[in-house]
C-alpha positions as CSV (number, residue, x, y, z in Angstrom):
1,M,49.4,126.4,38.0
2,A,53.1,126.9,38.1
3,T,54.7,130.6,38.5
4,T,57.4,132.0,36.9
5,V,60.4,133.5,38.8
6,I,61.8,136.4,37.3
7,T,65.7,136.5,37.4
8,G,68.4,139.0,36.8
9,P,71.7,138.5,35.7
10,F,74.5,136.7,37.7
11,S,76.1,139.3,40.0
12,L,79.1,138.7,42.5
13,E,78.3,142.3,43.9
14,R,74.8,141.0,44.7
15,V,76.2,138.0,46.7
16,V,79.0,140.2,48.3
17,N,76.5,142.7,49.4
18,A,74.0,140.0,50.7
19,V,77.0,138.7,53.0
20,E,78.0,142.2,54.1
21,K,74.3,143.1,55.0
22,V,74.3,139.9,57.6
23,R,77.6,140.9,58.8
24,Q,76.5,144.6,59.6
25,R,73.2,143.5,61.0
26,L,74.8,141.2,63.3
27,L,77.2,144.2,64.4
28,R,74.6,146.7,64.9
29,A,72.3,144.4,67.1
30,A,75.4,143.1,69.1
31,E,76.8,146.7,69.6
32,A,73.3,147.8,70.7
33,L,72.9,145.2,73.3
34,R,76.6,145.9,74.4
35,Q,75.7,149.4,75.1
36,A,72.7,148.7,76.6
37,N,74.7,146.2,79.2
38,I,72.4,143.5,78.0
39,L,74.3,140.0,78.3
40,Y,74.0,138.2,75.0
41,A,75.8,135.6,72.7
42,V,76.0,135.2,69.0
43,A,74.3,131.9,68.3
44,G,73.2,129.8,65.2
45,G,75.0,129.9,61.9
46,N,77.0,133.2,62.5
47,A,78.5,131.4,65.5
48,V,79.4,128.5,63.8
49,A,81.2,130.5,61.1
50,L,83.0,132.3,63.8
51,W,84.2,129.3,65.4
52,V,85.2,127.7,62.1
53,S,87.1,130.5,61.0
54,R,89.7,130.5,63.9
55,V,90.5,127.1,62.2
56,D,90.1,127.5,58.6
57,E,88.4,130.6,57.0
58,T,88.1,128.4,53.5
59,A,85.7,126.0,55.4
60,V,83.2,129.1,56.6
61,R,79.7,128.7,55.2
62,N,77.7,131.8,54.8
63,T,74.2,132.3,56.3
64,Q,71.5,134.5,56.3
65,D,70.3,134.4,60.0
66,V,71.4,136.5,62.7
67,D,70.5,134.1,66.0
68,I,71.2,136.0,69.3
69,L,70.9,134.1,72.8
70,V,69.6,136.2,75.5
71,R,67.4,135.8,78.7
72,R,63.6,136.3,78.4
73,A,63.7,138.4,81.4
74,D,65.8,141.1,79.4
75,L,63.5,141.2,76.4
76,P,62.0,144.6,77.5
77,A,65.5,146.4,77.5
78,I,66.1,144.2,74.2
79,K,63.5,145.9,72.6
80,I,64.3,149.2,73.5
81,A,68.0,148.8,72.6
82,L,67.4,147.5,69.2
83,Q,64.4,149.8,68.5
84,Q,66.8,152.4,68.9
85,A,69.2,150.8,66.7
86,G,66.6,150.9,63.8
87,F,65.0,147.4,64.5
88,V,61.3,146.9,64.1
89,Y,60.0,144.2,66.8
90,R,57.8,141.3,65.4
91,H,56.1,138.5,67.4
92,T,55.1,135.7,64.7
93,A,54.3,131.9,64.9
94,G,55.8,132.0,68.4
95,L,59.0,133.6,67.5
96,D,60.4,136.9,68.4
97,A,62.2,138.9,66.0
98,F,63.6,142.3,64.8
99,L,63.3,143.3,61.2
100,D,66.2,145.3,59.8
101,G,64.0,148.4,59.5
102,P,60.1,148.9,58.6
103,G,60.4,147.4,55.0
104,A,62.7,144.6,56.0
105,T,61.5,141.0,55.3
106,P,61.5,138.1,57.7
107,R,64.9,137.0,56.4
108,E,66.3,140.4,57.2
109,A,66.0,140.5,60.9
110,V,67.7,139.4,64.1
111,H,66.2,136.3,65.8
112,L,66.1,135.9,69.6
113,V,66.8,132.4,71.2
114,F,66.1,132.3,74.7
115,A,68.6,130.9,77.1
116,N,67.5,128.3,79.7
117,E,64.2,127.5,77.9
118,K,63.3,124.7,75.2
119,V,62.7,125.8,71.7
120,R,59.8,123.1,71.3
121,P,58.4,121.3,74.0
122,E,59.6,117.8,72.9
123,E,63.1,118.5,72.9
124,P,65.4,116.8,75.1
125,L,67.3,119.9,76.5
126,A,66.8,123.4,77.3
127,N,69.0,126.0,75.6
128,P,72.3,126.7,77.7
129,D,72.7,129.9,79.6
130,V,73.7,133.3,78.1
131,T,76.8,133.2,80.4
132,E,78.4,130.2,78.2
133,S,79.9,132.7,76.0
134,Q,83.3,134.5,75.4
135,E,84.6,137.7,73.7
136,N,85.5,137.1,70.1
137,P,89.4,137.6,70.6
138,G,91.0,139.8,67.9
139,G,88.0,140.3,65.9
140,P,84.6,142.2,65.7
141,A,83.4,143.3,69.3
142,V,80.9,140.6,69.7
143,R,80.2,137.9,72.2
144,V,80.3,134.3,70.8
145,I,78.5,131.7,72.3
146,S,81.1,128.6,73.8
147,L,81.7,126.0,71.3
148,H,80.1,123.4,73.8
149,A,77.0,125.7,74.1
150,L,76.8,125.9,70.4
151,V,77.1,122.3,69.8
152,Q,74.6,121.4,72.7
153,I,71.7,123.6,70.8
154,K,72.7,122.3,67.5
155,L,72.2,118.6,68.7
156,T,68.8,119.5,70.4
157,A,67.3,120.9,67.3
158,F,68.9,118.5,64.9
159,R,67.2,119.8,61.7
160,D,69.0,119.4,58.6
161,K,70.9,123.1,58.9
162,D,71.9,121.9,62.5
163,R,73.5,118.7,61.3
164,T,75.2,120.5,58.4
165,H,76.5,122.9,60.9
166,L,77.8,120.1,63.2
167,R,79.4,118.4,60.1
168,D,81.3,121.7,59.4
169,L,82.7,121.7,63.1
170,I,83.7,118.0,62.9
171,E,85.3,118.8,59.5
172,V,87.8,121.2,60.7
173,G,88.6,119.4,63.9
174,L,86.4,121.2,66.7
175,I,84.5,118.4,67.4
176,T,86.1,114.9,67.8
177,T,85.3,111.3,68.9
178,D,85.7,112.3,72.7
179,W,82.8,114.8,72.3
180,P,79.7,112.6,72.5
181,G,80.4,111.6,76.3
182,K,80.2,115.5,77.1
183,F,76.6,115.3,76.6
184,P,73.5,113.4,77.6
185,T,72.7,110.1,76.1
186,I,70.3,111.2,73.5
187,L,72.5,113.8,72.2
188,G,75.7,112.1,72.4
189,Q,74.2,109.3,70.0
190,R,73.1,111.9,67.7
191,L,76.6,113.3,67.8
192,W,77.8,109.6,67.1
193,Q,75.6,109.4,64.2
194,L,77.4,112.5,62.8
195,L,80.9,111.2,63.4
196,N,80.4,107.8,61.7
197,T,78.6,109.5,58.8
198,P,81.0,112.5,57.9
199,G,79.8,112.8,54.4
200,G,76.0,112.8,55.1
């Protein structure tokens, strides 16, 4: 039996609030890790948005995900730092996440991506190290994964949303035709596929 979804009125305020909550979650987590002297890098959709915004802010795509690249050896210290900042640790389905408070849903969380590890055993390449990152120049006090490392992660996972993110980077000129040669053959082939089909 089909279920009925209860909807409220259209609200630009709710849209703006949703984006702001993600931004604040990211900033709180980054500041907690910085204060604890834990090396990290913003990854995922927020990293894509930060890189795209350096070229064309009108091309930025909002995301609900807060993904942070860290080293697994730092996990005990990360738990302490983020829990002190109000996050609640959860390990479910093989994923390590920090919910944004006791009543938060899995959508309202910081997700850890472990450096130098494969997310799935069948993936062709491990994640890059967290040192492949830089401070955000002239913006919020966060460390951002390098463009090369970000593209590597996206090419390795290569899900629908990863391909979309890669096309965003291609569209603003951050990825060009010389980039496939910067990666192992299988990743280079995936990137050529996207460069040759910019419209999807």
